[in-house]
C-alpha positions as CSV (number, residue, x, y, z in Angstrom):
1,M,0.0,0.0,0.0
2,T,2.9,2.3,0.7
3,V,4.1,1.9,-2.8
4,L,0.7,2.9,-4.2
5,L,0.8,6.2,-2.1
6,A,4.1,7.4,-3.7
7,P,2.5,9.1,-6.7
8,L,0.1,11.0,-4.5
9,R,2.9,13.2,-3.3
10,S,2.4,15.2,-6.5
11,R,-0.3,17.8,-6.0
12,S,-1.2,17.9,-9.6
13,F,-1.5,14.1,-9.7
14,R,-3.8,14.2,-6.7
15,W,-6.1,16.8,-8.3
16,L,-6.1,15.1,-11.7
17,E,-7.0,11.7,-10.3
18,G,-9.4,13.1,-7.7
19,T,-11.6,14.9,-10.3
20,A,-11.2,12.0,-12.7
21,V,-13.0,9.7,-10.3
22,F,-16.2,11.5,-10.8
23,A,-15.8,11.8,-14.5
24,N,-15.0,8.2,-15.0
25,S,-17.9,7.1,-12.9
26,G,-20.1,9.0,-15.4
27,V,-18.3,7.4,-18.3
28,W,-18.8,3.9,-16.8
29,M,-22.4,4.6,-16.2
30,V,-23.0,5.3,-19.8
31,T,-20.6,2.7,-21.2
32,L,-21.9,-0.2,-19.3
33,V,-25.5,0.7,-18.6
34,G,-25.9,2.1,-22.1
35,G,-25.9,-1.5,-23.4
36,F,-28.8,-2.3,-21.1
37,V,-30.6,0.8,-22.4
38,M,-30.1,-0.4,-26.0
39,E,-31.4,-3.8,-25.0
40,R,-34.6,-2.0,-23.9
41,L,-34.8,-0.2,-27.3
42,T,-34.2,-3.1,-29.6
43,T,-33.8,-6.9,-29.5
44,S,-31.2,-7.0,-32.3
45,P,-28.0,-8.6,-31.0
46,V,-26.0,-6.6,-33.5
47,L,-27.3,-3.3,-32.2
48,V,-26.9,-4.3,-28.6
49,T,-23.2,-5.3,-29.2
50,L,-22.7,-2.1,-31.3
51,A,-23.7,-0.1,-28.3
52,A,-20.7,-1.6,-26.5
53,S,-18.3,-1.2,-29.4
54,I,-19.3,2.2,-30.9
55,I,-17.2,4.0,-28.3
56,P,-13.9,2.4,-29.1
57,L,-14.8,2.4,-32.8
58,A,-15.3,6.1,-32.9
59,G,-12.2,6.7,-30.8
60,I,-10.0,5.1,-33.4
61,F,-10.8,7.9,-35.8
62,S,-9.6,10.7,-33.5
63,V,-6.8,9.1,-31.6
64,V,-3.9,9.4,-34.1
65,F,-4.5,13.1,-34.7
66,S,-4.8,13.8,-31.0
67,G,-1.6,11.9,-30.1
68,A,0.4,13.9,-32.7
69,A,-1.2,17.2,-31.5
70,A,-0.3,16.4,-27.9
71,D,3.3,15.6,-28.7
72,S,3.8,18.6,-31.0
73,R,1.5,21.2,-29.3
74,D,0.0,21.1,-25.7
75,R,-1.2,18.0,-24.0
76,R,-3.3,20.0,-21.5
77,L,-5.2,21.6,-24.3
78,V,-5.9,18.2,-26.0
79,L,-7.2,16.9,-22.7
80,L,-9.4,19.9,-22.1
81,V,-10.9,19.7,-25.6
82,A,-11.5,15.9,-25.1
83,K,-13.3,16.4,-21.8
84,L,-15.5,19.2,-23.1
85,L,-16.5,17.0,-26.0
86,L,-17.3,14.1,-23.5
87,T,-19.5,16.5,-21.4
88,A,-21.3,17.7,-24.6
89,A,-22.0,14.1,-25.7
90,T,-23.6,13.1,-22.4
91,A,-25.6,16.4,-22.4
92,F,-26.9,15.6,-25.8
93,L,-28.1,12.2,-24.6
94,A,-29.8,13.8,-21.6
95,L,-31.6,16.3,-23.9
96,V,-32.7,13.7,-26.4
97,A,-34.0,11.4,-23.6
98,A,-35.9,14.4,-22.0
99,A,-37.5,15.1,-25.3
100,H,-38.6,11.4,-25.6
101,A,-36.5,11.1,-28.8
102,L,-34.1,8.4,-27.5
103,T,-33.8,5.8,-30.2
104,P,-31.1,3.3,-31.2
105,A,-29.8,5.9,-33.7
106,T,-29.6,8.8,-31.2
107,L,-28.1,6.6,-28.5
108,L,-25.4,5.4,-30.9
109,L,-24.8,9.0,-32.0
110,G,-24.2,10.2,-28.4
111,L,-22.0,7.1,-27.6
112,A,-20.0,7.9,-30.8
113,G,-19.3,11.4,-29.5
114,M,-18.1,9.9,-26.2
115,G,-15.9,7.6,-28.2
116,I,-14.3,10.4,-30.1
117,A,-13.6,12.2,-26.8
118,S,-12.1,9.0,-25.4
119,G,-9.8,8.5,-28.3
120,T,-8.8,12.1,-28.1
121,S,-8.0,11.9,-24.4
122,S,-6.5,8.5,-23.7
123,P,-2.9,8.8,-25.1
124,S,-2.4,12.2,-23.6
125,W,-3.9,11.0,-20.3
126,W,-1.5,8.1,-20.0
127,T,1.5,10.3,-20.9
128,T,0.4,13.1,-18.5
129,V,-0.2,10.7,-15.6
130,A,3.2,9.2,-16.0
131,G,4.9,12.6,-16.5
132,L,3.6,14.1,-13.2
133,V,5.7,11.8,-11.1
134,P,9.4,10.8,-11.0
135,A,10.3,8.3,-13.7
136,E,10.8,5.4,-11.2
137,V,7.3,5.9,-9.9
138,A,5.6,6.1,-13.3
139,P,4.5,2.4,-13.4
140,V,2.9,2.8,-10.0
141,A,1.2,6.0,-11.1
142,L,-0.3,4.1,-14.0
143,S,-1.6,1.5,-11.5
144,V,-3.1,4.1,-9.3
145,D,-4.7,5.6,-12.4
146,S,-6.1,2.2,-13.3
147,F,-7.4,1.8,-9.7
148,Q,-9.1,5.2,-9.9
149,W,-10.6,4.3,-13.3
150,N,-12.0,1.1,-12.0
151,I,-13.6,2.8,-8.9
152,G,-15.9,4.2,-11.6
153,Q,-16.4,0.7,-12.9
154,V,-17.8,-0.3,-9.5
155,V,-19.7,2.9,-8.6
156,G,-20.9,3.7,-12.1
157,P,-23.0,0.6,-12.8
158,L,-24.5,0.5,-9.3
159,A,-25.4,4.2,-9.3
160,G,-26.4,4.1,-13.0
161,G,-28.7,1.1,-12.5
162,A,-30.3,2.7,-9.5
163,V,-30.8,6.1,-11.2
164,L,-32.1,4.5,-14.4
165,R,-34.7,2.4,-12.4
166,E,-35.9,5.3,-10.2
167,A,-35.6,8.4,-12.4
168,G,-35.5,7.3,-16.0
169,S,-33.0,7.7,-18.8
170,A,-33.1,11.5,-19.0
171,T,-32.0,11.9,-15.4
172,F,-29.5,9.1,-15.8
173,F,-27.7,10.9,-18.6
174,A,-28.0,14.3,-16.9
175,V,-26.2,12.8,-13.8
176,C,-23.5,11.4,-16.0
177,C,-23.0,14.9,-17.5
178,V,-22.8,16.6,-14.1
179,L,-20.1,14.2,-12.9
180,M,-17.8,15.3,-15.6
181,V,-17.8,19.0,-14.7
182,P,-15.2,18.9,-11.9
183,L,-12.5,17.5,-14.2
184,V,-13.2,20.1,-16.9
185,V,-13.0,22.9,-14.3
186,F,-9.6,21.5,-13.1
187,L,-8.2,21.4,-16.6
188,V,-9.3,25.0,-17.2
189,V,-7.6,26.4,-14.1
190,W,-4.6,24.1,-14.1
191,R,-1.3,25.9,-14.7
192,G,0.9,22.8,-15.4
193,R,1.2,23.6,-19.1
194,S,5.0,23.7,-19.2
195,D,5.1,20.2,-17.9
196,L,2.8,18.9,-20.6
197,R,4.6,20.3,-23.7
198,L,6.9,18.2,-25.8
199,S,10.2,18.0,-23.9
200,T,12.4,17.5,-26.9
201,P,11.0,19.7,-29.8
202,G,14.2,19.4,-31.9
203,G,15.8,22.8,-31.1
204,D,14.5,25.5,-33.4
205,V,12.8,23.0,-35.7
206,A,9.0,22.9,-35.5
207,E,7.2,19.7,-36.4
208,S,3.9,20.0,-38.3
209,L,0.9,18.0,-37.3
210,L,1.0,15.7,-40.4
211,G,4.8,15.3,-39.9
212,A,4.2,14.4,-36.3
213,I,1.6,11.7,-37.3
214,S,4.0,10.4,-39.9
215,S,7.0,10.2,-37.6
216,G,4.9,8.5,-34.9
217,W,3.6,5.9,-37.2
218,R,7.1,5.3,-38.6
219,Y,8.6,4.9,-35.1
220,F,5.8,2.5,-34.1
221,A,6.1,0.4,-37.3
222,N,10.0,0.1,-37.1
223,T,10.4,-0.7,-33.4
224,P,10.3,-4.5,-32.8
225,G,9.3,-4.1,-29.1
226,L,6.2,-2.0,-30.0
227,R,5.2,-4.5,-32.7
228,A,5.3,-7.3,-30.2
229,V,3.1,-5.3,-27.8
230,A,0.7,-4.6,-30.6
231,A,0.4,-8.3,-31.6
232,R,-0.1,-9.4,-28.0
233,T,-2.7,-6.7,-27.4
234,A,-4.7,-7.6,-30.5
235,L,-4.7,-11.3,-29.6
236,Y,-6.1,-10.6,-26.1
237,A,-8.4,-7.7,-26.8
238,A,-10.6,-9.3,-29.4
239,P,-11.9,-12.2,-27.2
240,A,-11.8,-10.2,-24.0
241,A,-14.1,-7.6,-25.6
242,A,-16.7,-10.2,-26.6
243,L,-17.8,-10.9,-23.0
244,G,-18.7,-7.2,-22.3
245,A,-20.6,-6.9,-25.6
246,L,-22.6,-10.2,-25.0
247,L,-23.2,-9.5,-21.4
248,P,-26.5,-7.6,-21.9
249,L,-27.8,-10.6,-23.9
250,F,-26.5,-13.1,-21.3
251,A,-28.1,-11.2,-18.5
252,A,-31.5,-11.0,-20.3
253,R,-31.6,-14.7,-21.3
254,F,-30.0,-16.4,-18.3
255,L,-29.8,-14.0,-15.3
256,H,-33.2,-12.3,-15.7
257,T,-32.0,-9.1,-13.9
258,S,-33.4,-5.6,-13.5
259,A,-31.4,-2.5,-14.3
260,L,-30.1,-2.4,-10.8
261,G,-29.3,-6.1,-10.8
262,Y,-27.4,-5.7,-14.1
263,G,-25.5,-2.9,-12.6
264,T,-24.6,-5.1,-9.7
265,F,-23.1,-7.8,-11.9
266,L,-21.1,-5.1,-13.8
267,A,-19.9,-3.8,-10.4
268,L,-18.5,-7.2,-9.6
269,S,-16.3,-6.9,-12.8
270,G,-15.2,-3.5,-11.5
271,A,-14.4,-4.9,-8.1
272,G,-12.2,-7.5,-9.7
273,A,-10.5,-4.7,-11.7
274,L,-9.9,-2.7,-8.5
275,V,-8.2,-5.6,-6.8
276,A,-6.1,-6.3,-9.8
277,A,-5.0,-2.6,-10.0
278,L,-3.8,-2.8,-6.4
279,T,-1.7,-5.9,-7.1
280,V,0.0,-4.8,-10.4
281,P,2.9,-2.9,-8.8
282,R,3.8,-5.8,-6.5
283,L,3.4,-8.3,-9.3
284,Q,5.6,-6.3,-11.6
285,G,8.3,-6.3,-9.0
286,H,8.4,-10.1,-8.9
287,L,7.1,-11.3,-12.3
288,H,8.0,-10.6,-15.9
289,L,5.3,-8.7,-17.8
290,D,4.8,-11.8,-20.0
291,A,3.9,-13.8,-16.9
292,I,1.3,-11.3,-15.8
293,A,-0.3,-11.1,-19.3
294,A,-0.3,-14.9,-19.6
295,A,-2.0,-15.4,-16.3
296,A,-4.6,-12.8,-17.3
297,T,-5.3,-14.4,-20.6
298,L,-5.7,-17.9,-19.0
299,A,-7.9,-16.6,-16.2
300,N,-10.2,-14.7,-18.7
301,G,-10.6,-17.7,-20.9
302,L,-11.5,-19.9,-17.9
303,A,-14.0,-17.3,-16.7
304,V,-15.8,-17.2,-20.0
305,G,-15.7,-21.0,-20.2
306,S,-17.4,-21.3,-16.8
307,L,-20.4,-19.2,-18.1
308,V,-20.8,-21.8,-20.9
309,L,-20.9,-24.7,-18.5
310,W,-22.9,-23.1,-15.8
311,P,-25.0,-20.1,-17.0
312,N,-26.4,-19.0,-13.7
313,R,-26.0,-16.2,-11.2
314,V,-23.9,-18.1,-8.7
315,V,-21.2,-18.8,-11.4
316,A,-21.6,-15.4,-13.1
317,M,-20.6,-13.4,-10.1
318,P,-17.0,-14.9,-9.6
319,A,-16.6,-15.2,-13.4
320,L,-17.2,-11.5,-13.9
321,F,-14.9,-10.6,-11.0
322,V,-12.1,-12.7,-12.6
323,A,-12.8,-11.2,-16.0
324,G,-12.6,-7.7,-14.7
325,G,-9.3,-8.3,-12.9
326,S,-7.8,-10.1,-15.9
327,W,-8.5,-7.2,-18.2
328,V,-6.6,-4.8,-15.8
329,W,-3.7,-7.2,-15.5
330,A,-3.4,-7.7,-19.2
331,T,-3.9,-4.1,-20.4
332,M,-1.6,-2.7,-17.6
333,A,1.1,-5.1,-18.7
334,F,0.7,-4.0,-22.3
335,V,0.6,-0.2,-21.5
336,I,3.7,-0.5,-19.2
337,A,5.6,-2.4,-21.9
338,A,4.6,0.1,-24.6
339,R,5.6,3.0,-22.5
340,Q,8.9,1.4,-21.4
341,V,10.1,0.9,-25.0
342,T,9.2,4.4,-26.2
343,P,11.2,7.6,-25.7
344,E,9.5,10.8,-24.4
345,W,9.5,12.7,-27.7
346,V,7.2,10.2,-29.4
347,Q,5.5,8.7,-26.5
348,T,2.0,10.1,-26.9
349,R,2.0,9.3,-30.6
350,A,3.1,5.7,-29.9
351,L,0.4,5.3,-27.2
352,S,-2.2,6.7,-29.6
353,L,-1.3,4.0,-32.1
354,Y,-1.3,1.4,-29.3
355,Y,-4.9,2.7,-28.5
356,V,-5.8,1.8,-32.1
357,V,-4.3,-1.6,-31.7
358,L,-6.3,-2.1,-28.5
359,Q,-9.6,-0.7,-29.6
360,G,-9.6,-2.1,-33.2
361,P,-9.7,-5.7,-32.1
362,F,-12.0,-4.7,-29.3
363,V,-14.5,-3.4,-31.9
364,V,-13.9,-6.5,-34.2
365,G,-14.4,-8.8,-31.2
366,S,-17.6,-7.1,-30.0
367,L,-19.2,-6.8,-33.4
368,G,-17.9,-10.2,-34.7
369,F,-19.3,-12.1,-31.8
370,G,-22.5,-10.1,-31.9
371,V,-23.0,-11.2,-35.5
372,L,-22.0,-14.8,-34.6
373,D,-24.7,-14.8,-31.9
374,S,-27.2,-14.1,-34.6
375,F,-26.5,-17.6,-36.1
376,L,-25.4,-19.6,-33.1
377,P,-26.9,-20.1,-29.6
378,L,-25.4,-17.7,-27.0
379,R,-23.7,-20.5,-25.1
380,T,-22.0,-21.7,-28.3
381,T,-20.9,-18.2,-29.1
382,L,-19.4,-17.9,-25.6
383,L,-17.6,-21.2,-26.1
384,V,-16.0,-19.9,-29.3
385,D,-15.0,-16.8,-27.3
386,A,-13.3,-18.9,-24.6
387,L,-11.3,-20.8,-27.2
388,A,-10.2,-17.6,-28.9
389,F,-7.9,-16.8,-26.0
390,L,-5.7,-19.7,-26.9
391,P,-3.6,-18.0,-29.7
392,G,-2.6,-15.3,-27.2
393,M,-1.2,-18.0,-25.0
394,L,0.5,-20.1,-27.7
395,L,2.3,-17.1,-29.3
396,I,3.9,-15.7,-26.2
397,P,7.4,-17.1,-27.1
398,R,7.0,-15.4,-30.6
399,F,5.9,-12.0,-29.2
400,G,7.6,-11.5,-25.9
401,L,6.9,-8.2,-24.1
402,P,9.9,-5.9,-23.9
403,V,11.4,-4.7,-20.7
404,V,13.7,-1.7,-21.3
405,D,15.7,0.5,-19.0
406,R,14.1,4.0,-19.3
407,A,17.5,5.7,-18.7
408,S,18.6,4.3,-22.1
409,L,15.8,6.3,-23.8
410,E,17.0,9.7,-22.6
411,I,17.6,12.1,-25.5
412,V,21.2,12.9,-26.3
413,G,20.7,14.3,-29.8
414,S,23.6,15.2,-32.1
415,P,26.0,18.2,-32.3
416,S,24.7,21.2,-34.3
417,L,25.6,21.2,-38.0
418,V,27.7,23.9,-39.6
419,V,26.7,24.4,-43.2
420,N,28.2,26.8,-45.7
421,R,24.9,27.6,-47.5
422,Q,21.4,28.6,-46.7
423,I,19.1,25.6,-46.6
424,A,15.3,26.0,-46.3
425,A,13.5,23.7,-43.9
426,S,11.4,22.3,-46.7
427,D,14.4,21.6,-49.0
428,G,14.8,17.9,-49.7
429,P,14.9,15.0,-49.9
430,V,18.2,14.7,-48.1
431,L,20.6,11.9,-49.0
432,I,22.9,10.8,-46.2
433,L,26.1,8.8,-47.0
434,V,28.2,7.3,-44.3
435,E,31.5,5.8,-45.4
436,Y,33.2,2.9,-43.5
437,Q,36.5,1.1,-43.9
438,V,36.2,-2.4,-42.3
439,A,38.8,-5.1,-41.8
440,E,38.2,-8.3,-43.7
441,D,37.8,-10.4,-40.6
442,D,35.2,-8.1,-39.2
443,V,32.8,-7.9,-42.2
444,D,30.2,-10.3,-40.8
445,D,30.1,-8.7,-37.4
446,F,30.0,-5.3,-39.1
447,L,26.9,-6.3,-41.2
448,A,25.2,-7.6,-38.1
449,A,25.8,-4.3,-36.3
450,M,24.4,-2.5,-39.4
451,A,21.2,-4.5,-39.3
452,A,20.6,-3.1,-35.8
453,L,21.6,0.4,-37.0
454,R,19.0,0.0,-39.8
455,I,16.2,-0.1,-37.2
456,V,17.5,3.1,-35.5
457,R,17.7,5.0,-38.8
458,R,14.3,3.9,-39.9
459,H,12.4,4.6,-36.7
460,L,13.9,8.0,-36.6
461,G,12.7,8.9,-40.1
462,G,15.2,7.4,-42.6
463,T,13.8,5.7,-45.7
464,R,15.4,3.7,-48.5
465,W,18.1,2.5,-46.1
466,G,20.9,0.4,-47.6
467,V,24.5,-0.7,-47.2
468,F,26.8,-1.2,-50.2
469,E,30.4,-2.5,-50.7
470,D,32.8,-1.0,-53.2
471,V,33.6,-3.5,-55.9
472,T,37.1,-2.0,-56.5
473,E,38.2,-1.6,-52.9
474,H,37.5,-4.6,-50.5
475,G,36.3,-3.5,-47.1
476,R,35.0,-0.1,-48.2
477,F,31.3,0.2,-47.3
478,M,28.7,3.0,-47.8
479,E,25.6,3.3,-45.7
480,T,22.8,5.3,-47.4
481,F,19.4,6.5,-46.4
482,L,17.0,9.3,-47.3
483,V,15.1,11.8,-45.2
484,A,12.1,13.7,-46.7
485,S,13.3,17.2,-45.9
486,W,16.1,19.2,-44.2
487,S,13.8,19.9,-41.2
488,G,13.1,16.2,-41.0
489,Y,16.8,15.5,-40.9
490,L,17.4,18.0,-38.1
491,L,14.6,16.5,-36.1
492,Q,16.1,13.1,-36.6
493,R,19.4,14.3,-35.3
494,A,17.7,15.8,-32.3
495,H,15.8,12.6,-31.4
496,Y,18.7,10.2,-30.9
497,T,18.6,8.5,-27.5
498,K,21.3,6.9,-25.5
499,A,20.3,3.5,-26.8
500,D,20.3,4.7,-30.4
501,T,23.8,6.3,-30.0
502,A,25.0,3.0,-28.5
503,V,23.9,1.1,-31.5
504,E,25.5,3.6,-33.8
505,A,28.7,3.5,-31.8
506,R,28.9,-0.3,-32.2
507,A,28.7,0.1,-36.0
508,F,31.2,2.9,-36.0
509,A,33.6,0.9,-33.9
510,F,34.3,-1.4,-36.9
511,H,35.7,1.6,-38.9
512,T,39.5,1.2,-39.2
513,G,40.1,4.5,-41.0
514,A,41.2,7.7,-39.4
515,G,38.7,9.2,-37.0
516,V,35.0,8.4,-37.3
517,P,33.3,7.4,-40.5
518,R,32.9,10.2,-43.0
519,V,29.3,11.5,-43.2
520,T,28.1,13.3,-46.4
521,R,24.8,15.1,-46.5
522,M,23.3,15.9,-49.9
523,V,20.2,18.0,-50.6
524,H,18.2,17.6,-53.7
525,P,18.7,20.7,-55.8
526,E,15.9,23.2,-56.6
527,T,16.0,22.7,-60.3
528,V,14.5,24.9,-63.0
529,E,12.5,21.9,-64.3
530,A,11.0,21.3,-60.9
531,A,10.0,25.0,-60.6
532,Q,8.5,25.0,-64.1
533,A,6.5,21.8,-63.4
534,R,5.0,23.4,-60.2
535,S,4.2,26.6,-62.1
536,E,2.5,24.6,-64.9
537,W,0.5,22.7,-62.4
538,R,-0.7,25.9,-60.7
539,R,-1.6,27.4,-64.1
540,D,-3.7,24.3,-65.0
541,L,-5.4,24.3,-61.6
542,L,-6.3,28.0,-62.0
543,R,-7.6,27.4,-65.5
544,L,-9.9,24.6,-64.2
545,L,-11.2,26.7,-61.4
546,T,-11.9,29.6,-63.7
547,E,-13.8,27.4,-66.2
548,R,-16.0,26.0,-63.4
549,T,-17.0,29.5,-62.3
C-alpha cells in the first residue's frame, strides 16, 4: 500500500486523479448501462453489441491526430478539448432522452461522441499521468490511475442502475454529464502547461501535425518491441471484448435481472479490476510482464468458459470478478511495456497507435461475436470466445513483451551542424552517405551491427536505407538513407537516445580509418525543371477553377 501512495505526493497528480474519479464514474455509467438501455430499445444482437463497441470504434478515428497534436503542441489543451466533448456528448443524450427522442440511432450518436472524446483523451492522459511523477514511480502512477478508473467501474453501474430504475433515462444521462464537470474545471484552471509540452522539440525546428503523425507511425512500425506489444494486445483484446458486448444478452436470457441487478453484476467486474490494479505494482516487482499477461489471458478464458458450462447467477458473479481483474492485469502489462520501450519525444503518438491496436480488435471482437450470436446459440458463441484466448497463450514465445531501462531512452541528440549555404526547412529530400573502412575479418560482425543500426535509422525517419560494398576496394562500405526534408533530418538528429547512439557507436567501432566514418549530406537541388513543373500545375489548376466558375 505504501508503494501505491508514492505518486500521491504530487499535488497535480492528486487533483487530476481526484476529479477524474467523478468523470470516470459517469463514463462507466453510460458505457456499461448504455448497453442495457439499448437492449430495452431493440432486440437486435448486432445493435446491442454495437452499443458496447461504438465508443472504441469512434475513438479510433480521432486518436492518431490527438496523439500527434499532444506531442507537438500542448497535451493539456488536448485533454481539455476531449473532456469538453465528452461532457457535450452526455448532455446531448440527456436532452434527447428528456425530449422522448431516444432511439437506437440517437443513442449510438451520443455514444460515438463519447468515443471520439475517449480517443482524443486516452494517449495524452497516459502520458500526463506518468509525467507528473518521477520516472521510477511512473508504473505505480499508472496502476493508481487504473485503480481510480475502476472505482468508476464499481460505482458507475450501481449508481447508474439505481438512477435508471428510479428516475429514467433523461435523469440518468444528466447525472453522468454533471459528474464530468469537476475534471473540466480543473483542466481549465490548471497551470501545469509547461510540464505537458513536448520536452524535446528538436531545437529550433517545428514539427507539423502531419509530420508528427508520420513520424509517430514510422517509429511504431519500425520498433520491434512495439510491434510485439501490438500483436499481444490484439490477440487478447478481441476475445476479451466479446464478453462485455454479449453480457446484456446473457443477463437478459439467463440471469433475468433488472437494471439495478445488471449494474450489480457489472460492479463485480469493476471490483475485480480494483483488486487487480492494487496488485499490479507488486506483481511487476516479482514477475515478468509476460507472466502477468499470460496469467490474465488464461484466467479470462476460464471465466468465459465457466459461463458456458454453468450459465447462472452463482457462477456469473465470480466469473465477472475474474474477467474484470484479468482485463486490468493484461492491459496494464501492455501499456507499461509500450511506454517502457518508447522515448518521451514520441510517447503520446506511440500510445495513440497502441490505442488503435487495443480498440480495433475490441471493436472487431464485439461486433464479430454479436454477428456470430445471430447464427449460433449464445452459449456456443461464448464457447468460441473462450477458445479464442488460446492464440494469445501459444504465441507468447514469438511476441515477448519488452522490458527496457528507461534511462537508455533519454535524448542525447547530435551536435549542431555547420553548413556553408542557406538551406530552407522544406528543402529535400536529403541523402545521407556514411563511409566505412572495415577489416576483412570483421565484415560479418559489421553487417550484423548495421542490421541493428538500420532499425534506428528507420524509426527516426530514414527511408530507402541500404549498405553497399565497393567492388574495387574490398572492405569499403557505404551506408545510405533518405530523409524527406532538411527539417526532418534536423529533427532526426535531435531525437537520438542513449540506446540509439550506443547502436550507432557499435557500428562505427568497426571503422578502421582515421577518426569516425565520414558523413556526407546531400540535398536535392531546386532545379529549373521542378519550378517550371510546379508553375505549370498551378496554371492548370487556376484554369480549371476559372472554367468551373
